[in-house]
Residue frames relative to the residue before (quaternion, step in Angstrom):
aa qw qx qy qz dx dy dz
M 1.0000 0.0000 0.0000 0.0000 0.00 0.00 0.00
F 0.2911 -0.7696 0.5522 0.1342 3.57 -1.18 0.57
T 0.3508 -0.7617 0.5124 0.1849 3.55 -0.88 0.98
D 0.8001 -0.0162 0.0284 0.5990 3.59 1.19 -0.45
E 0.7143 -0.4467 0.3162 0.4362 3.56 -1.32 0.07
A 0.6028 0.5699 -0.3644 0.4230 3.58 1.05 -0.67
A 0.6491 0.5078 -0.3157 0.4703 3.58 1.02 -0.78
L 0.6317 0.5181 -0.3266 0.4752 3.57 1.04 -0.75
E 0.6642 0.4989 -0.3070 0.4644 3.59 0.88 -0.90
E 0.6130 0.5506 -0.3449 0.4496 3.57 1.06 -0.73
R 0.6684 0.4867 -0.3034 0.4737 3.58 0.93 -0.87
L 0.6643 0.5146 -0.3035 0.4494 3.59 0.93 -0.88
A 0.7277 0.4377 -0.2319 0.4744 3.58 1.12 -0.66
T 0.5433 0.6151 -0.4033 0.4049 3.61 1.25 0.15
P 0.2563 -0.8139 0.5012 0.1438 3.61 -0.36 1.18
S 0.4778 -0.6269 0.5305 0.3119 3.53 -1.26 0.50
P 0.6347 -0.5173 0.3928 0.4187 3.62 -1.18 0.35
A 0.6285 0.5421 -0.3438 0.4392 3.60 1.04 -0.72
L 0.6575 0.4911 -0.3220 0.4721 3.60 0.98 -0.75
V 0.6084 0.5477 -0.3484 0.4566 3.58 1.00 -0.78
A 0.6719 0.5002 -0.2959 0.4591 3.57 0.92 -0.91
D 0.6687 0.4988 -0.3089 0.4568 3.59 0.96 -0.83
L 0.7192 0.4465 -0.2756 0.4554 3.59 0.78 -0.95
A 0.5354 0.6005 -0.4106 0.4291 3.58 1.22 -0.29
R 0.6939 0.4537 -0.2621 0.4939 3.60 1.25 -0.44
L 0.4250 0.7361 -0.4484 0.2765 3.57 1.28 -0.03
E 0.2167 -0.7664 0.5933 0.1170 3.55 -0.99 0.88
G 0.8052 0.2013 -0.1829 0.5270 3.57 -0.56 1.16
D 0.6343 -0.5360 0.4054 0.3821 3.52 -1.36 0.22
L 0.3903 -0.6978 0.5553 0.2290 3.55 -1.38 0.24
L 0.0900 -0.7905 0.6058 0.0028 3.55 -0.76 1.12
V 0.1140 -0.7947 0.5952 0.0363 3.59 -0.67 1.11
L 0.1607 -0.8011 0.5742 0.0512 3.56 -0.50 1.24
G 0.7753 0.2071 -0.2010 0.5618 3.57 -0.69 1.11
A 0.2582 0.8296 -0.4612 0.1800 3.54 1.15 0.65
G 0.6228 0.5758 -0.3478 0.3996 3.61 1.19 -0.20
G 0.5059 0.6749 -0.4141 0.3422 3.61 1.24 0.04
K 0.7951 -0.3354 0.2139 0.4579 3.54 -1.32 -0.24
M 0.7753 0.3474 -0.1821 0.4951 3.59 0.95 -0.81
G 0.5518 0.6958 -0.3701 0.2727 3.57 1.11 -0.65
P 0.6871 0.4873 -0.3261 0.4290 3.64 0.69 -0.93
S 0.6805 0.4751 -0.3082 0.4650 3.60 0.90 -0.84
L 0.6190 0.5327 -0.3525 0.4569 3.60 1.05 -0.65
C 0.6557 0.5131 -0.3157 0.4551 3.58 0.95 -0.85
R 0.6509 0.5024 -0.3167 0.4729 3.59 0.94 -0.83
L 0.6393 0.5331 -0.3173 0.4543 3.56 0.97 -0.90
A 0.6631 0.5037 -0.3031 0.4634 3.57 0.91 -0.90
R 0.6544 0.5216 -0.3167 0.4465 3.57 0.89 -0.92
R 0.6880 0.4798 -0.2883 0.4619 3.58 0.90 -0.91
A 0.6467 0.5145 -0.3270 0.4585 3.57 0.97 -0.80
L 0.6469 0.5138 -0.3164 0.4663 3.58 0.98 -0.82
D 0.6604 0.5031 -0.3104 0.4631 3.57 0.91 -0.88
A 0.6643 0.5048 -0.3050 0.4592 3.57 0.96 -0.87
G 0.7020 0.4437 -0.2551 0.4952 3.57 1.17 -0.58
G 0.5573 -0.6427 0.3754 0.3681 3.57 1.26 0.25
R 0.5555 0.6195 -0.3801 0.4041 3.57 1.21 0.48
S 0.0894 0.8134 -0.5629 0.1160 3.56 0.71 1.09
D 0.5543 0.6165 -0.3844 0.4061 3.58 1.28 -0.22
V 0.6318 0.5234 -0.3270 0.4690 3.59 1.23 -0.39
T 0.2488 -0.7666 0.5764 0.1352 3.58 -0.79 1.02
V 0.2111 -0.7353 0.6298 0.1347 3.55 -1.09 0.82
Y 0.1197 -0.7916 0.5984 0.0315 3.57 -0.60 1.19
A 0.1369 -0.7790 0.6092 0.0567 3.58 -0.90 0.98
V 0.1014 -0.8312 0.5467 -0.0029 3.57 -0.34 1.31
S 0.2559 0.7241 -0.6019 0.2190 3.55 -0.85 1.08
R 0.6125 -0.5024 0.4218 0.4411 3.56 -1.25 0.06
W 0.1644 -0.8368 0.4982 0.1567 3.56 1.21 -0.61
S 0.0721 0.7966 -0.5858 0.1306 3.51 0.67 1.20
D 0.6625 0.4105 -0.2804 0.5604 3.58 1.26 -0.46
K 0.2314 -0.8225 0.5069 0.1141 3.56 0.03 1.32
A 0.6064 0.5645 -0.3576 0.4310 3.59 1.10 -0.67
A 0.6413 0.5245 -0.3269 0.4547 3.58 0.98 -0.82
A 0.6464 0.5115 -0.3167 0.4693 3.56 1.01 -0.81
A 0.6517 0.5195 -0.3155 0.4539 3.58 0.96 -0.86
E 0.6388 0.5270 -0.3275 0.4549 3.59 1.01 -0.76
L 0.6531 0.5002 -0.3173 0.4717 3.56 0.99 -0.77
E 0.6209 0.5372 -0.3389 0.4594 3.57 1.00 -0.80
A 0.6511 0.5197 -0.3097 0.4583 3.57 1.00 -0.84
D 0.6968 0.4465 -0.2603 0.4973 3.57 1.21 -0.54
G 0.6467 -0.5796 0.3058 0.3904 3.57 1.22 0.33
V 0.5393 0.5940 -0.4060 0.4376 3.58 1.30 0.26
R 0.3445 -0.7367 0.5455 0.2024 3.60 -0.89 0.92
T 0.1735 -0.8023 0.5631 0.0958 3.61 -0.46 1.15
V 0.1242 -0.7712 0.6228 0.0434 3.55 -1.14 0.79
A 0.2568 -0.7634 0.5751 0.1432 3.58 -0.64 1.12
F 0.2353 0.7630 -0.5520 0.2403 3.55 -0.53 1.23
D 0.2610 -0.7578 0.5795 0.1475 3.57 -0.91 0.93
L 0.2910 -0.8001 0.5029 0.1490 3.56 -0.23 1.29
M 0.6801 0.4933 -0.2884 0.4593 3.59 1.20 -0.49
D 0.4843 0.6443 -0.4487 0.3859 3.60 1.23 -0.01
P 0.3955 -0.7508 0.4669 0.2487 3.63 -0.49 1.11
A 0.6780 0.4759 -0.2948 0.4763 3.56 1.19 -0.43
A 0.4964 0.6778 -0.4233 0.3391 3.57 1.26 -0.18
D 0.2903 -0.7614 0.5626 0.1394 3.54 -0.95 0.95
L 0.3399 -0.7601 0.5158 0.2016 3.59 -0.41 1.18
G 0.5556 0.6165 -0.3856 0.4032 3.54 1.20 -0.40
A 0.6030 0.5655 -0.3565 0.4352 3.57 1.23 -0.37
L 0.5988 0.5546 -0.3615 0.4508 3.58 1.24 -0.30
P 0.6367 -0.5729 0.3482 0.3810 3.58 -1.12 0.58
D 0.4733 -0.5791 0.5697 0.3406 3.52 -1.29 0.45
A 0.0712 0.7902 -0.6055 0.0618 3.57 -1.05 0.66
G 0.4661 -0.6908 0.4833 0.2682 3.53 -1.03 0.77
N 0.7775 0.2341 -0.0983 0.5754 3.55 1.28 -0.45
V 0.0478 -0.8027 0.5939 -0.0263 3.56 -0.82 1.05
I 0.1011 -0.7457 0.6532 0.0837 3.55 -1.03 0.82
F 0.1976 -0.7974 0.5659 0.0701 3.54 -0.65 1.19
M 0.0027 0.8318 -0.5505 0.0710 3.57 -0.44 1.28
V 0.4406 0.7039 -0.4505 0.3280 3.58 1.27 0.20
G 0.2185 0.7833 -0.5652 0.1386 3.58 -0.98 0.79
A 0.2016 -0.7411 0.6269 0.1308 3.54 -1.28 0.51
K 0.0119 -0.8161 0.5766 -0.0364 3.58 -0.67 1.12
F 0.7903 0.3225 -0.1843 0.4874 3.55 0.36 -1.24
G 0.7469 0.2985 -0.2824 0.5227 3.52 -0.83 1.11
S 0.4689 0.7083 -0.4314 0.3038 3.57 1.27 -0.12
A 0.5890 0.5748 -0.3780 0.4241 3.61 1.13 -0.55
G 0.7360 0.4081 -0.2265 0.4903 3.58 1.04 -0.78
A 0.7812 0.1850 -0.1044 0.5870 3.57 1.19 -0.45
P 0.0501 -0.8607 0.5060 0.0266 3.59 0.61 1.11
S 0.6114 0.5614 -0.3722 0.4153 3.60 1.02 -0.65
H 0.6189 0.5339 -0.3457 0.4609 3.59 1.07 -0.69
A 0.6341 0.5327 -0.3326 0.4510 3.57 0.96 -0.85
W 0.6806 0.4787 -0.2940 0.4703 3.57 0.93 -0.87
A 0.6250 0.5430 -0.3444 0.4426 3.59 1.02 -0.74
V 0.7117 0.4415 -0.2517 0.4849 3.57 0.94 -0.93
N 0.7826 0.4073 -0.1930 0.4294 3.55 0.72 -1.11
A 0.7981 0.2754 -0.1463 0.5155 3.60 1.09 -0.52
A 0.7033 0.4534 -0.2893 0.4649 3.62 0.85 -0.87
M 0.6612 0.5208 -0.3209 0.4343 3.59 0.86 -0.91
P 0.6289 0.5435 -0.3611 0.4227 3.66 0.88 -0.73
D 0.6020 0.5506 -0.3759 0.4395 3.60 1.07 -0.57
R 0.6485 0.5026 -0.3178 0.4752 3.59 0.96 -0.82
V 0.6585 0.5134 -0.3032 0.4593 3.56 0.97 -0.90
A 0.6719 0.5081 -0.3012 0.4468 3.57 0.88 -0.95
R 0.6602 0.4873 -0.3116 0.4791 3.60 1.05 -0.67
R 0.6576 0.5200 -0.3190 0.4420 3.59 0.97 -0.85
W 0.7996 0.2005 -0.0990 0.5574 3.61 0.90 -0.87
S 0.0839 0.8656 -0.4884 0.0724 3.56 0.97 0.93
T 0.7270 0.4056 -0.2442 0.4972 3.60 1.11 -0.54
S 0.5544 0.6128 -0.3856 0.4103 3.59 1.28 0.12
R 0.4731 -0.5680 0.5594 0.3749 3.51 -1.38 0.01
I 0.0818 -0.8087 0.5824 0.0124 3.59 -0.82 0.98
A 0.0928 -0.7437 0.6600 0.0519 3.56 -0.91 0.99
A 0.0813 -0.8297 0.5521 -0.0145 3.56 -0.42 1.26
F 0.3647 -0.7207 0.5482 0.2172 3.55 -0.79 1.03
S 0.0386 -0.7497 0.6606 -0.0011 3.51 -0.94 1.03
T 0.4290 -0.6991 0.5146 0.2498 3.59 -1.15 -0.47
G 0.5559 -0.5957 0.4681 0.3420 3.54 -1.22 0.49
N 0.5019 0.6664 -0.4176 0.3601 3.59 1.26 -0.20
V 0.5346 0.6106 -0.4278 0.3979 3.61 1.17 -0.17
Y 0.6318 0.5067 -0.3317 0.4838 3.60 1.27 -0.28
P 0.4964 -0.6171 0.4978 0.3535 3.59 -1.22 0.28
L 0.5974 -0.4848 0.4634 0.4396 3.55 -1.32 0.05
V 0.0970 -0.8165 0.5690 0.0107 3.58 -0.88 0.95
P 0.6376 -0.5240 0.3862 0.4120 3.62 -1.20 0.42
L 0.5872 -0.6012 0.4137 0.3501 3.56 -1.07 0.74
S 0.6561 0.5385 -0.3069 0.4305 3.56 1.06 -0.73
S 0.5456 0.6579 -0.3882 0.3447 3.59 1.22 -0.32
G 0.3932 -0.7131 0.4876 0.3150 3.56 1.11 -0.61
G 0.6226 -0.5549 0.3362 0.4375 3.57 1.28 0.05
C 0.5816 -0.5964 0.4381 0.3379 3.54 -1.28 0.44
T 0.2882 -0.7123 0.6098 0.1941 3.54 -1.14 0.70
E 0.6984 -0.4852 0.3291 0.4105 3.53 -1.29 0.28
S 0.6902 0.4763 -0.2815 0.4663 3.59 1.14 -0.50
D 0.5217 0.6365 -0.4206 0.3818 3.60 1.24 -0.10
P 0.5932 -0.5735 0.4124 0.3862 3.61 -1.12 0.53
V 0.4119 -0.6736 0.5489 0.2743 3.56 -1.08 0.71
G 0.0004 0.7914 -0.6112 0.0092 3.55 -1.28 0.38
P 0.0216 -0.8551 0.5180 0.0071 3.57 0.65 1.09
V 0.1956 -0.7659 0.6055 0.0923 3.55 -1.05 0.87
G 0.8132 0.2198 -0.1741 0.5099 3.60 -0.68 1.07
E 0.6850 -0.5229 0.3396 0.3768 3.52 -1.30 0.49
Y 0.6295 0.5379 -0.3523 0.4363 3.61 0.94 -0.81
A 0.7063 0.4633 -0.2767 0.4582 3.57 0.72 -1.06
M 0.6473 0.5170 -0.3252 0.4561 3.58 0.98 -0.80
S 0.6717 0.4894 -0.3103 0.4615 3.58 0.94 -0.82
C 0.6203 0.5292 -0.3418 0.4673 3.59 1.14 -0.59
L 0.6158 0.4990 -0.3464 0.5017 3.56 1.08 -0.64
G 0.5930 0.5590 -0.3559 0.4575 3.57 1.10 -0.65
R 0.6175 0.5378 -0.3369 0.4647 3.59 1.00 -0.79
E 0.6618 0.5036 -0.3109 0.4602 3.57 0.87 -0.91
R 0.6720 0.5106 -0.3077 0.4394 3.56 0.89 -0.94
I 0.6168 0.5342 -0.3458 0.4632 3.59 1.08 -0.68
F 0.6878 0.4499 -0.2886 0.4913 3.60 0.89 -0.85
D 0.5732 0.5598 -0.3760 0.4654 3.60 1.12 -0.60
H 0.6616 0.5201 -0.2983 0.4503 3.55 0.94 -0.96
A 0.6301 0.5268 -0.3324 0.4637 3.58 1.01 -0.76
A 0.6508 0.5120 -0.3160 0.4630 3.57 0.99 -0.81
L 0.7036 0.4809 -0.2653 0.4508 3.57 0.94 -0.92
T 0.7902 0.3613 -0.1726 0.4640 3.58 0.89 -0.92
R 0.7967 0.2634 -0.1421 0.5251 3.60 1.09 -0.59
G 0.4925 -0.6926 0.4143 0.3257 3.56 1.27 0.02
T 0.3288 0.7467 -0.5122 0.2682 3.59 1.21 0.39
K 0.3685 -0.7208 0.5446 0.2192 3.57 -0.92 0.91
V 0.0224 0.8413 -0.5288 0.1098 3.56 -0.34 1.30
T 0.0608 -0.7321 0.6746 0.0720 3.51 -1.26 0.68
N 0.1755 -0.7516 0.6281 0.0996 3.58 -0.90 0.98
I 0.1563 -0.8201 0.5493 0.0344 3.56 -0.55 1.22
R 0.1628 -0.8004 0.5740 0.0580 3.56 -0.45 1.24
L 0.0473 -0.8469 0.5271 -0.0516 3.54 -0.04 1.39
N 0.3038 0.7045 -0.6306 0.1171 3.53 -1.23 0.70
Y 0.7457 -0.4760 -0.4654 -0.0280 1.75 -1.37 2.09
A 0.4378 -0.7068 0.4866 0.2685 3.60 -0.92 0.86
V 0.2028 -0.7626 0.6074 0.0917 3.57 -1.16 0.78
D 0.0228 -0.8209 0.5690 -0.0428 3.55 -0.74 1.12
L 0.5075 -0.6478 0.3676 0.4333 3.61 1.43 -0.05
R 0.6902 0.4187 -0.2869 0.5158 3.62 1.08 -0.59
Y 0.7784 0.0318 -0.0298 0.6262 3.56 1.28 -0.28
G 0.4854 0.6720 -0.4873 0.2745 3.55 -1.32 0.19
V 0.7206 -0.4332 0.3195 0.4371 3.53 -1.32 0.21
L 0.6667 0.5023 -0.3144 0.4521 3.60 0.90 -0.85
A 0.6382 0.5088 -0.3310 0.4736 3.59 0.99 -0.76
D 0.6287 0.5426 -0.3354 0.4448 3.59 1.00 -0.80
I 0.7109 0.4460 -0.2607 0.4772 3.58 0.82 -1.00
A 0.6701 0.5205 -0.3089 0.4297 3.59 0.84 -0.96
S 0.6388 0.5374 -0.3308 0.4402 3.58 0.97 -0.83
R 0.6688 0.4934 -0.3021 0.4669 3.57 0.98 -0.80
V 0.6458 0.5021 -0.3285 0.4722 3.57 0.95 -0.77
Q 0.6645 0.5188 -0.3101 0.4394 3.59 0.87 -0.91
S 0.7464 0.4041 -0.2160 0.4826 3.58 0.98 -0.85
G 0.5168 -0.6639 0.4043 0.3587 3.57 1.27 -0.09
E 0.4505 0.6716 -0.4658 0.3593 3.59 1.24 0.27
P 0.5591 -0.6282 0.4146 0.3478 3.59 -1.06 0.63
V 0.3181 -0.7150 0.5942 0.1858 3.53 -1.16 0.74
D 0.3339 -0.7527 0.5372 0.1826 3.57 -0.69 1.13
L 0.2246 -0.8108 0.5331 0.0897 3.55 -0.70 1.12
T 0.3730 0.7620 -0.4810 0.2211 3.60 1.22 -0.07
T 0.6995 0.2229 -0.1753 0.6560 3.56 1.03 -0.82
G 0.0924 -0.8937 0.4390 0.0036 3.50 0.21 1.34
H 0.7718 0.2556 -0.1535 0.5616 3.58 1.26 -0.04
A 0.0171 0.7974 -0.6007 0.0543 3.55 -1.12 0.69
N 0.3619 -0.6711 0.5911 0.2634 3.53 -1.37 0.21
V 0.0002 -0.7829 0.6221 0.0018 3.56 -1.05 0.75
V 0.0489 -0.7893 0.6117 0.0218 3.56 -1.25 0.44
W 0.5675 -0.5928 0.4636 0.3341 3.56 -1.13 0.73
Q 0.5032 -0.6897 0.4317 0.2912 3.57 -0.80 1.04
G 0.5889 0.5782 -0.3761 0.4212 3.59 1.03 -0.64
Y 0.6522 0.4934 -0.3002 0.4910 3.56 1.03 -0.83
A 0.6423 0.5357 -0.3277 0.4394 3.59 0.92 -0.88
N 0.6699 0.4895 -0.3022 0.4694 3.58 0.93 -0.85
E 0.6270 0.5282 -0.3399 0.4608 3.59 1.01 -0.77
V 0.6600 0.5110 -0.3161 0.4510 3.57 0.87 -0.91
A 0.6276 0.5390 -0.3424 0.4454 3.59 0.95 -0.82
L 0.6831 0.4707 -0.2856 0.4798 3.58 0.95 -0.84
H 0.6171 0.5329 -0.3388 0.4696 3.60 0.99 -0.79
S 0.6721 0.5626 -0.3060 0.3715 3.54 0.88 -1.02
L 0.5040 0.6476 -0.4307 0.3755 3.60 1.17 -0.37
L 0.7215 0.4432 -0.2419 0.4739 3.57 1.04 -0.77
H 0.6587 0.5004 -0.3113 0.4677 3.58 1.27 -0.03
A 0.4638 0.6532 -0.4625 0.3799 3.58 1.24 0.02
T 0.1910 -0.8093 0.5515 0.0663 3.55 -0.94 0.92
D 0.6082 -0.5532 0.4266 0.3770 3.55 -1.31 0.31
G 0.8493 0.3000 -0.1739 0.3980 3.54 -1.18 0.65
E 0.8037 0.0535 -0.0185 0.5924 3.60 1.09 -0.52
A 0.4715 -0.6826 0.4801 0.2851 3.56 -0.85 0.97
F 0.3519 -0.7041 0.5820 0.2040 3.54 -1.16 0.75
T 0.1534 -0.8062 0.5686 0.0568 3.59 -0.64 1.11
L 0.0274 -0.8233 0.5642 -0.0553 3.56 -0.84 1.01
N 0.2965 -0.7080 0.6136 0.1851 3.56 -0.87 1.00
L 0.0742 -0.8001 0.5953 0.0063 3.57 -0.94 0.91
T 0.4085 0.6635 -0.5454 0.3089 3.55 -0.46 1.24
G 0.6575 -0.5034 0.3751 0.4165 3.56 -1.28 -0.11
P 0.6269 -0.5852 0.3706 0.3567 3.59 -1.25 0.24
E 0.6756 0.5231 -0.2950 0.4277 3.60 1.18 -0.42
T 0.2993 -0.6259 0.6708 0.2621 3.47 -1.40 0.40
A 0.1695 -0.8492 0.4963 0.0621 3.55 0.01 1.34
S 0.3531 -0.7299 0.5526 0.1928 3.55 -0.89 1.01
V 0.4477 -0.6869 0.5031 0.2733 3.59 -0.79 1.01
R 0.6323 0.5273 -0.3364 0.4570 3.60 0.99 -0.79
R 0.6690 0.4921 -0.3053 0.4660 3.59 0.90 -0.88
L 0.6326 0.5207 -0.3353 0.4650 3.59 0.98 -0.80
A 0.6538 0.5049 -0.3122 0.4692 3.59 0.94 -0.86
Q 0.6282 0.5268 -0.3369 0.4630 3.59 1.02 -0.74
W 0.6475 0.5105 -0.3195 0.4670 3.57 0.96 -0.84
F 0.6659 0.4784 -0.3095 0.4816 3.57 0.95 -0.80
G 0.5914 0.5584 -0.3626 0.4549 3.58 1.09 -0.63
E 0.6445 0.5030 -0.3145 0.4824 3.58 1.01 -0.78
E 0.6536 0.5222 -0.3131 0.4495 3.57 0.99 -0.84
F 0.7681 0.3507 -0.1773 0.5055 3.59 0.97 -0.88
D 0.3696 -0.7534 0.4633 0.2848 3.57 1.34 -0.01
R 0.6143 0.4827 -0.3963 0.4823 3.53 0.78 1.08
E 0.4897 -0.6695 0.4785 0.2883 3.55 -1.13 0.68
P 0.4208 -0.7074 0.5009 0.2677 3.61 -0.75 0.98
V 0.2946 -0.7126 0.6099 0.1830 3.52 -1.26 0.58
Y 0.1447 -0.8181 0.5546 0.0469 3.57 -0.84 0.98
I 0.0594 -0.7326 0.6709 0.0982 3.52 -1.35 0.40
G 0.7698 0.3436 -0.2552 0.4735 3.55 -1.19 0.53
A 0.2996 -0.7220 0.5931 0.1928 3.52 -1.38 0.07
E 0.6134 -0.6006 0.3759 0.3489 3.55 -1.06 0.79
S 0.3508 -0.7075 0.5770 0.2083 3.55 -0.95 0.94
P 0.5383 -0.6479 0.4283 0.3272 3.60 -1.12 0.54
T 0.7320 0.3453 -0.2216 0.5439 3.60 1.28 -0.09
A 0.0002 0.7790 -0.6271 -0.0001 3.53 -1.29 0.39
L 0.5368 -0.5724 0.4962 0.3715 3.55 -1.35 0.16
L 0.1406 0.8160 -0.5331 0.1734 3.58 -0.19 1.29
S 0.1368 -0.7844 0.6025 0.0548 3.54 -1.08 0.82
D 0.3078 -0.7051 0.6121 0.1828 3.52 -1.19 0.72
A 0.1107 -0.8304 0.5458 0.0190 3.58 -0.42 1.24
S 0.1847 0.8245 -0.5163 0.1394 3.60 1.11 0.63
R 0.6247 0.5362 -0.3474 0.4490 3.59 0.99 -0.78
C 0.6506 0.5200 -0.3095 0.4588 3.57 0.92 -0.91
H 0.6957 0.4781 -0.2829 0.4555 3.58 0.84 -0.98
A 0.6235 0.5323 -0.3427 0.4588 3.59 1.09 -0.66
L 0.6910 0.4782 -0.2739 0.4678 3.57 1.04 -0.79
F 0.8491 0.1969 -0.0317 0.4891 3.56 0.80 -1.06
G 0.5706 -0.5971 0.3878 0.4092 3.60 1.24 0.08
Y 0.6144 -0.5436 0.4159 0.3925 3.53 -1.31 0.23
P 0.6246 -0.5135 0.4120 0.4201 3.61 -1.18 0.42
E 0.4686 -0.7214 0.4405 0.2568 3.56 -0.88 0.94
V 0.7026 0.3774 -0.2594 0.5446 3.60 1.23 -0.29
A 0.3566 -0.7666 0.5016 0.1832 3.56 -0.57 1.22
L 0.6636 -0.5246 0.3603 0.3933 3.56 -1.21 0.53
R 0.6789 0.4846 -0.3139 0.4534 3.61 0.82 -0.90
T 0.6158 0.5286 -0.3448 0.4717 3.59 1.09 -0.64
L 0.6301 0.5252 -0.3320 0.4656 3.59 0.99 -0.77
V 0.6205 0.5311 -0.3354 0.4695 3.59 1.05 -0.75
E 0.6651 0.4960 -0.3033 0.4685 3.60 0.90 -0.89
W 0.6495 0.5076 -0.3178 0.4685 3.58 0.97 -0.84
Q 0.6641 0.5180 -0.3084 0.4422 3.57 0.93 -0.94
A 0.6554 0.5085 -0.3122 0.4631 3.57 0.93 -0.87
D 0.6578 0.5038 -0.3105 0.4659 3.58 0.93 -0.88
W 0.6085 0.5636 -0.3413 0.4423 3.58 1.05 -0.79
L 0.7037 0.4538 -0.2633 0.4791 3.57 0.90 -0.94
R 0.6201 0.5381 -0.3520 0.4495 3.60 1.00 -0.71
R 0.6782 0.4791 -0.2827 0.4802 3.57 1.07 -0.73
G 0.4283 -0.7166 0.4533 0.3125 3.60 1.23 -0.21
L 0.3220 0.7589 -0.5059 0.2538 3.57 1.13 0.58
P 0.6291 -0.6268 0.3147 0.3352 3.59 -1.04 0.73
L 0.2470 -0.7123 0.6372 0.1599 3.48 -1.35 0.56
S 0.5854 -0.6144 0.4034 0.3422 3.57 -1.17 0.53
G 0.3672 -0.7297 0.4957 0.2949 3.58 1.16 -0.55
K 0.6146 0.5192 -0.3419 0.4856 3.57 1.27 0.42
P 0.1807 -0.8133 0.5442 0.0987 3.59 0.06 1.25
T 0.5493 -0.6436 0.4286 0.3167 3.55 -1.13 0.65
K 0.1978 -0.7871 0.5379 0.2281 3.57 1.13 -0.76
F 0.1679 0.8204 -0.5261 0.1484 3.55 1.03 0.81
Q 0.5881 0.6050 -0.3599 0.3982 3.60 1.22 -0.43
V 0.5226 0.6604 -0.4135 0.3460 3.61 1.20 -0.45
R 0.1453 -0.8205 0.5518 0.0341 3.57 -0.81 1.08
D 0.7030 0.4676 -0.2692 0.4633 3.59 1.21 -0.35
G 0.5497 -0.6600 0.3721 0.3518 3.58 1.27 0.19
R 0.5554 0.6123 -0.3902 0.4054 3.58 1.28 0.11
F 0.0135 0.8124 -0.5784 0.0726 3.55 -0.27 1.33
């Protein structure tokens, strides 16, 4: 359990021995683009600690963002991360001004509001990756994508594997597939070592599918069961996998990796568990659809092991977080959306 955000950040920034061993072999510095988002600061701290533990204080971790939150940037600097204030969406911005680095993690993305401003989604999710791929063509690039590139599938399927056909629904999902295709092209034509990471959905206690459901149960609001199943994964594991994946990118063809937990989690069951935690009966609306957005992350688990925090433990942590009145990000996942309109 966590008494405050500092305790949560401490847990998120604690590397596993396997990550320490992998990052000890890293060649070149690490540049994180879009580091000011929900996952970026904890990933940067995790990388810095793993490198230090592996005796690689020579490797610089650069965190690139607009850094409108100056306090967040200062905290990262205090933790040994070099912050760089830079607006990647500024058409006049020169990517050449950013540091050279042997390793790049691309975390930039536009999701919410994409239904009303699809051109912006495409500019961020597909056009910008081309500039990035050209600027760091000789680097290893781990690019965050999303499970939304897959279609909704029957619950009995166990989720889509990396070899299954994609079927993006809506402008956001299509533009994210565009991002992957741009990085695929860089791998094929310039030999850039690329990993496309299809993530859904990370849990950090301040946001995520569990926070969305738990908040409604705690407040007595109805839980919509229409999208009755989802995949979730502890953010600490997601960040570790992203860093591990830098060493799994290969020449000539992008490496694609589903990143999520092993369970097909029932929204009704999650709400029931939260009801037990809060000692109140959940209220439901809708009925479970026979399909959902689901990914099979067997390849990820075979490479890096199962997430170290079990689903039921995440439920207990989430409930305790809300009982303590600790802060939420105010950014719902909208995992219930079925028509791709975000």
